[in-house]
C-alpha positions in Angstrom: -116.9 -166.4 -88.9 -116.8 -164.8 -92.4 -118.9 -161.9 -91.3 -116.5 -161.3 -88.3 -113.6 -161.0 -90.7 -115.1 -158.0 -92.6 -113.2 -154.8 -92.3 -114.8 -151.5 -91.1 -114.9 -150.2 -94.7 -117.0 -153.2 -95.8 -114.1 -155.1 -97.5 -112.4 -158.4 -96.8 -108.7 -159.2 -97.3 -106.9 -162.4 -98.4 -104.5 -164.0 -95.9 -102.3 -165.5 -98.6 -100.1 -164.1 -101.4 -102.6 -161.8 -103.0 -103.1 -159.5 -100.1 -103.4 -156.4 -102.4 -106.4 -157.8 -104.2 -109.0 -156.4 -101.8 -111.6 -156.1 -104.5 -111.3 -159.8 -105.4 -111.4 -160.9 -101.7 -114.5 -158.8 -101.1 -116.3 -160.2 -104.2 -115.3 -163.8 -103.2 -116.5 -163.3 -99.6 -119.9 -161.9 -100.7 -120.6 -165.1 -102.7 -121.5 -167.4 -99.8 -123.9 -164.8 -98.3 -125.6 -164.3 -101.6 -125.8 -168.0 -102.3 -127.5 -168.5 -99.0 -130.2 -165.9 -99.9 -128.7 -163.0 -97.9 -128.9 -159.8 -99.9 -128.6 -156.1 -99.2 -132.4 -155.9 -99.1 -133.5 -159.1 -97.5 -132.1 -162.0 -95.4 -132.3 -163.5 -92.0 -129.1 -162.1 -90.4 -126.5 -160.6 -92.8 -128.2 -157.8 -94.8 -125.8 -155.2 -93.2 -122.8 -157.4 -94.0 -123.8 -157.8 -97.6 -124.7 -154.2 -98.0 -121.4 -153.0 -96.5 -119.5 -155.3 -99.0 -121.5 -154.1 -102.0 -121.0 -150.4 -100.9 -117.3 -151.0 -100.7 -117.3 -152.4 -104.2 -119.3 -149.4 -105.5 -116.9 -147.0 -103.9 -114.0 -148.8 -105.4 -115.4 -148.5 -108.9 -114.7 -145.0 -110.4 -117.4 -143.5 -112.5 -115.0 -141.3 -114.4 -111.3 -140.8 -115.0 -108.7 -143.0 -116.8 -110.4 -146.3 -115.8 -114.2 -145.8 -115.4 -116.1 -148.9 -114.4 -112.9 -150.8 -113.6 -112.6 -152.2 -110.1 -109.1 -153.6 -110.6 -106.4 -153.8 -113.2 -106.3 -157.5 -112.6 -109.0 -159.1 -114.8 -109.4 -162.1 -112.4 -110.2 -159.7 -109.6 -112.5 -157.6 -111.9 -114.5 -160.7 -112.8 -114.9 -161.8 -109.2 -116.0 -158.4 -108.1 
C-alpha cells in the first residue's frame, strides 16, 4: 500500500495538517522499507521505490545558494529526511 502511494517524482505526501512537508513525509515513508532491508541497491521488491524516494530527497537538497544542505526550513522535517 505504501509503495502505491508514492508520487511520480518519488515523494510521498501527508494526508493531515502538514501537507506542505513533502520532505518529512518522504523521509518517514522510506523508513519502513529501509527497516525491512529494502535499499536502493538491494532488496526483494522495493529497490526502485526506495531509490526514487532517495533521489527525490537528493533533488530537494540544494548544494549551493542561501540554504545549502538544507532540505527544509522546519528542523523536524530536516531531521526526518
